C-alpha positions in Angstrom: 31.7 -15.1 7.8 34.3 -17.8 7.2 33.2 -21.1 5.7 35.2 -24.3 6.1 35.0 -25.4 2.5 34.2 -23.8 -0.9 31.1 -26.0 -1.1 29.8 -24.7 2.2 28.6 -21.5 0.6 26.6 -23.4 -2.0 25.2 -25.8 0.7 24.2 -22.9 2.9 22.6 -21.1 -0.1 20.6 -24.2 -1.1 19.4 -24.8 2.5 18.3 -21.1 2.8 16.4 -21.3 -0.5 14.7 -24.6 0.4 13.7 -23.2 3.8 12.4 -19.9 2.3 10.4 -21.9 -0.3 8.8 -24.0 2.3 7.9 -21.0 4.4 6.4 -19.2 1.4 4.4 -22.3 0.4 3.0 -22.6 3.9 2.1 -18.8 4.1 0.5 -18.9 0.7 -2.2 -21.5 1.7 -2.3 -21.2 5.5 -6.0 -20.4 6.3 -5.1 -18.9 9.6 -2.9 -16.2 8.0 -5.1 -13.1 8.0 -2.3 -10.8 6.8 -1.3 -7.4 8.3 -2.0 -4.2 6.5 1.2 -2.7 5.0 3.3 -5.7 6.1 2.1 -8.9 4.4 -1.0 -10.2 2.6 -3.5 -12.8 3.8 -3.2 -16.3 2.4 -5.3 -17.3 -0.5 -7.3 -19.6 1.7 -7.9 -17.1 4.6 -11.6 -16.7 5.3 -12.8 -19.6 3.2 -15.4 -22.1 4.3 -13.7 -25.5 4.2 -15.4 -28.3 2.2 -14.9 -31.7 3.8 -13.3 -34.4 1.6 -15.8 -37.1 0.5 -13.3 -39.8 -0.2 -13.9 -39.4 -4.0 -11.6 -37.1 -5.8 -14.2 -36.6 -8.6 -16.9 -35.6 -6.0 -14.5 -33.4 -4.2 -13.5 -31.5 -7.3 -17.2 -31.1 -8.3 -18.0 -29.8 -4.9 -15.2 -27.2 -5.1 -16.4 -26.2 -8.6 -20.0 -25.8 -7.3 -18.9 -23.7 -4.3 -16.8 -21.5 -6.6 -19.7 -21.1 -9.1 -22.3 -20.6 -6.3 -20.2 -17.7 -5.0 -20.6 -16.0 -8.3 -17.1 -16.5 -9.5 -16.4 -17.3 -13.2 -14.9 -20.7 -13.6 -12.3 -19.2 -16.0 -10.7 -17.8 -12.8 -10.7 -21.1 -10.9 -7.3 -22.5 -10.0 -6.5 -25.8 -8.2 -3.4 -25.7 -6.0 -2.0 -29.3 -5.8 1.2 -30.8 -4.7 3.3 -32.1 -7.5 2.4 -35.7 -7.0 -1.3 -35.1 -6.9 -1.1 -32.8 -10.0 0.8 -35.4 -11.9 -1.7 -38.1 -10.9 -4.6 -35.9 -12.0 -2.9 -35.0 -15.3 -2.3 -38.7 -16.0 -5.7 -40.0 -14.9 -7.5 -42.2 -17.5 -11.1 -43.3 -17.8 -12.1 -47.0 -18.0 -11.3 -47.0 -21.8 -7.7 -45.9 -21.2 -8.4 -42.4 -22.6 -6.8 -39.5 -20.7 -9.4 -37.6 -18.7 -7.6 -34.3 -19.6 -7.7 -34.8 -23.3 -7.3 -32.2 -26.0 -11.0 -31.4 -25.8 -10.4 -30.3 -22.2 -7.3 -28.3 -22.9 -8.6 -25.5 -20.7 -7.8 -27.7 -17.6 -4.1 -27.2 -16.8 -2.2 -29.1 -14.1 1.2 -27.5 -13.6 3.5 -29.9 -11.8 6.1 -27.2 -11.0 6.5 -26.3 -7.4 5.5 -22.7 -6.6 9.0 -21.8 -5.7 10.6 -23.6 -8.7 11.3 -26.9 -7.1 10.0 -30.0 -8.8 
């Protein structure tokens, strides 16, 4: 393969990485991806019963937690998958007194703003 400029290889590599990352992200959460034995796993959302958004982020999170707990799952295993902007907004949310909602007393709640494939 002959590339026109030395920078072409880096550009091609970066584009391939970005495309692969997007594909992996989509496959990870695509509820229609049932997986294929010996080939690839089902997505983490395959087979779930969707919970409709209420319009209130607080209510939505409480509904998700309730569904998780009602399914007999320990909350220590709960993970919220958010895009980086939503994760940052949740991590920076404050109550009416200006106190962070994710204070040190709630240090078990972690919002990681890193992209699953390493992108920010």
